[in-house]
C-alpha positions in Angstrom: -28.0 -90.3 -0.2 -28.2 -86.7 0.9 -26.1 -85.5 3.8 -27.7 -82.7 5.9 -26.1 -80.2 8.2 -24.8 -82.0 11.2 -23.8 -85.0 9.2 -27.2 -86.6 9.3 -27.9 -88.8 6.2 -31.1 -88.9 4.3 -31.5 -91.7 1.8 -33.2 -90.5 -1.4 -33.6 -92.6 -4.5 -31.8 -91.4 -7.7 -35.2 -90.5 -9.1 -35.9 -88.2 -6.1 -32.5 -86.7 -6.2 -32.9 -85.9 -9.9 -36.3 -84.3 -9.1 -34.8 -82.3 -6.3 -32.0 -81.0 -8.6 -34.4 -80.0 -11.3 -36.6 -78.3 -8.8 -33.7 -76.4 -7.4 -32.5 -75.3 -10.8 -36.0 -74.2 -12.0 -36.9 -72.4 -8.8 -33.6 -70.5 -8.8 -33.9 -69.5 -12.4 -37.5 -68.4 -11.9 -36.7 -66.4 -8.8 -33.8 -64.7 -10.5 -36.0 -63.9 -13.5 -38.7 -62.4 -11.4 -36.3 -60.4 -9.2 -34.6 -58.9 -12.2 -38.0 -58.2 -13.9 -39.0 -56.3 -10.7 -35.8 -54.4 -10.7 -36.3 -53.4 -14.3 -40.0 -52.6 -13.5 -41.3 -54.9 -16.2 -45.0 -55.1 -16.2 -45.5 -58.9 -16.2 -42.7 -60.8 -14.4 -44.9 -63.9 -14.8 -43.5 -64.4 -18.3 -39.9 -64.4 -16.9 -41.0 -67.1 -14.5 -42.7 -69.2 -17.1 -39.8 -68.9 -19.5 -37.3 -70.0 -16.8 -39.4 -73.0 -15.7 -40.2 -74.2 -19.2 -36.6 -74.1 -20.4 -34.9 -75.6 -17.3 -33.8 -79.2 -17.7 -31.7 -81.4 -15.4 -29.1 -81.6 -18.2 -27.3 -78.2 -18.7 -26.8 -79.1 -22.4 -30.5 -79.8 -22.8 -31.4 -76.5 -21.1 -29.3 -74.6 -23.5 -30.8 -76.5 -26.5 -34.3 -75.9 -25.2 -33.5 -72.2 -24.8 -32.8 -71.7 -28.5 -36.0 -73.5 -29.4 -38.1 -71.5 -27.0 -36.5 -68.3 -28.1 -37.3 -69.0 -31.7 -40.9 -69.8 -30.7 -41.2 -66.6 -28.7 -40.0 -64.5 -31.7 -42.4 -66.2 -34.1 -45.3 -65.9 -31.7 -44.7 -62.3 -30.8 -44.4 -61.2 -34.4 -47.3 -63.3 -35.6 -49.5 -62.0 -32.8 -48.6 -58.4 -33.4 -49.2 -58.7 -37.1 -52.5 -60.6 -36.6 -53.9 -57.8 -34.4 -53.7 -55.5 -37.4 -56.4 -57.6 -39.2 -58.8 -58.9 -36.6 -60.0 -57.5 -33.2 -59.2 -59.6 -30.1 -61.6 -62.4 -29.5 -61.9 -66.2 -29.7 -61.8 -66.3 -33.5 -58.7 -64.1 -33.8 -57.0 -66.0 -31.0 -57.7 -69.4 -32.6 -56.7 -68.3 -36.1 -53.5 -66.6 -34.9 -52.4 -69.6 -32.9 -53.0 -71.8 -35.9 -50.9 -69.4 -38.1 -48.1 -69.1 -35.6 -47.8 -72.8 -35.1 -48.0 -73.4 -38.9 -45.3 -70.8 -39.5 -43.1 -72.6 -37.0 -43.5 -75.8 -39.1 -42.7 -73.9 -42.3 -39.5 -72.5 -40.7 -38.6 -76.0 -39.5 -39.0 -74.9 -35.9 -41.6 -77.6 -35.0 -40.2 -78.0 -31.5 -40.9 -74.3 -31.0 -44.5 -74.4 -32.3 -46.3 -74.7 -29.0 -44.4 -71.7 -27.5 -45.1 -69.7 -30.7 -48.8 -70.5 -30.4 -48.8 -69.6 -26.7 -47.0 -66.3 -27.1 -49.1 -65.4 -30.2 -52.3 -66.1 -28.3 -51.2 -63.9 -25.4 -50.3 -61.0 -27.7 -53.6 -61.2 -29.5 -55.7 -61.6 -26.3 -54.0 -58.8 -24.3 -52.3 -56.4 -26.6 -54.3 -53.3 -25.8 -53.9 -50.5 -28.3 -50.2 -51.1 -28.9 -49.7 -54.7 -30.1 -46.0 -54.2 -31.1 -45.0 -52.7 -27.8 -46.9 -55.4 -25.9 -45.3 -58.1 -28.1 -41.8 -56.6 -27.5 -42.3 -56.6 -23.7 -43.6 -60.2 -23.6 -40.6 -61.1 -25.7 -38.2 -59.3 -23.3 -39.8 -60.9 -20.2 -39.7 -64.3 -21.7 -36.0 -63.9 -22.8 -35.1 -62.8 -19.3 -36.5 -66.0 -17.9 -34.8 -68.1 -20.6 -31.6 -66.3 -19.9 -31.8 -67.1 -16.2 -32.4 -70.8 -17.0 -29.3 -70.8 -19.2 -27.3 -69.0 -16.5 -28.3 -71.4 -13.8 -27.4 -74.3 -16.2 -23.8 -73.3 -15.8 -23.9 -73.9 -12.1 -22.6 -77.4 -11.3 -25.1 -79.8 -9.8 -25.1 -79.4 -6.1 -25.9 -83.0 -5.4 -23.9 -85.8 -7.0 -25.8 -88.9 -7.8 -23.6 -91.9 -7.1 -24.5 -95.4 -8.0 -25.2 -97.7 -5.1 -22.2 -99.4 -3.7 -22.2 -103.1 -4.3 -22.1 -105.2 -1.2 -20.0 -108.4 -1.3 -21.9 -111.4 0.1 
């Protein structure tokens, strides 16, 4: 049950309440990440948004756990992408090969849960690096970390809606 302003009650299932809580947390973290990215005049606030949404979980503990994994994947991907640009020009072959390498390195480092993020970040760096791959990788890392940080920060805010089990009715 959700109580609206004026005391009006709206009945939502526990599943819908959980979905609402997750949506509130993710949207707040993303909005904060984008706002701060704009204040800092970062070029691509999109990556703060993506970082925040991907890391946010209904469980604060899980959000913080996911944050470390995503951060590790971002580091592996940014470094692998910047290194790879030194050997091959941007294009489909370089992107595919660099993603393969970044994801494999994640496995070698026992960071398998971070492999997809490593591949994603690496591919972005190889695809869009311009003439300064290390600078580009650093800024993608910074923007992603900003979003992850906002998700972690929001995870410390208590859930605004308590989910209570239905009350049993005596027959």
